[in-house]
N, C-alpha and C positions, 0 to 999 in steps of 0.2 A: 854599711849596708843600710838601705832604706827601702820602704815599699808601702803600698797600700793594697787592701782588699776591700772592695765595696760592691754591693749589689744594688743596682738602680732599677726599680720596677715602676711601671705605671700603676697607680692605684685606680684612678678613673680617667680614662683617656678615650676620646672618640674623635675620629677623623672621617669626614664624608660619610657619616652614618654607620661606620664600622667601629666596634668597640675593641680596644686593645688592653683592657684591664688585665693586670698581672703579667703583662709581657715585659721582658727586659727592655730597658731604654736602648735605642739605637746609638751607636758610636760611644758606648760606655763600657770600656773593658773592666773586668773585675780585678785584674792584677796589674799594677804598674810598679816596677822595682828598678833599683839602681844599686850596683855593687862596685866598689872601687878598691883596688889594692895598690898601695903606694910603697915603694922601696927607696930608702935613702941609705946607700952603702956607707959604712964607716970609713972605708979605705979611699973614698973619693968625696971629700968634704964639699958640700954644696950641690951635689948631684941628686936629682929626684927623678924617679921613673914611676909611671902609674899606668895601670890597665883598668878599664872600666867596662862593665856590661850593663846595658840598658834593655829592659824587657817590658813589652806591652802585650797582654794576653788577647786572645781572640774576642771579638764582639760582633753583635748583630749590626747589619748595615741598614736595616729598615725596621719600622715600628711593628710590622707583622711578624718579625723574627723568622723570616723565610730563608735568609742567607746570612752567613757571617764572614768576616774578614779574619784571617788567621793571626793577626798581630805581627809583631816583629821582635827580633833580638839584634842589638847593635853592639859592636865592640869598638871601643875608642882607646887611644894610647896617647900618653903625654910624657915629655921629657923636659927637664929644666936644669939650669945650672946657675948657681949664685956665687959671686965672689965679691966680698965687701958690699958696697951699695949697688952693685950691678947684678942684673939677672937677665938671662935669655931663656927662651923656651920654644918648643915646637909641639904642636898638637895635631893628631890625626883623628878625625871623626869618621866613623864607618870604615874601619880598617879593611874589612873584607869586601868592600865596595858592593854591598847588598842593595838590591832594588827593593824598596819598601814604600808604603804610603803612610804618611803621618795620620791622616784620617780618610775614611771611605764611607760614602753615603750611597744609598740606593733609593731612588724615587720612581715615580711612574714614568719619568722621562729617561731613566737609565741610571748608570752608576757614575759616581764622581770620585776620582782619586786625587788626593793632594800628595804628590810624590815628595819623599824626603830627599835630602841632599845625598849625592853620591859621595865617594871618598873625598874628603876635604882636608887640606892642611892649612894651618896658620902658624905664623912665627911671631915672636914678640921680643922686645927689649924693654927693660925697665931700669930705673935708677931710683934709689931711695934717698929722699931729702929728710934728714932728721928722723929716720926710722919709719917714715911713711913711704910706701912704694908707689911710684907713679909709672904706669905702663904706657908704652908707645907702640 
């Protein structure tokens, strides 16, 4: 498990004659966390299974703090198998295929969403030369 809690506030900030002192900074979530659980069963040597939860809390989209983005939760999964110097794996990001935005801004011209990737898979093969794993 890992995570951060931070409060980002403007001490003295003015834009176009309007003061935003003591407002929360836009696009700055208070909580960002990551939790992973890995399972390596003793009855299948070399197998590794992992589930991961990524969380970003809500945050304001604008300096005036008039509207906020709810943040997001993502679930990811990984599986891998090693035998001798060989390793193969498959990873799935965004298992639930959630629609989310990595960041959201709100300006006078509107809102800007930077969408995160939909469900994504990647596979890999690796070979270890003298104990150093080289991935392909």
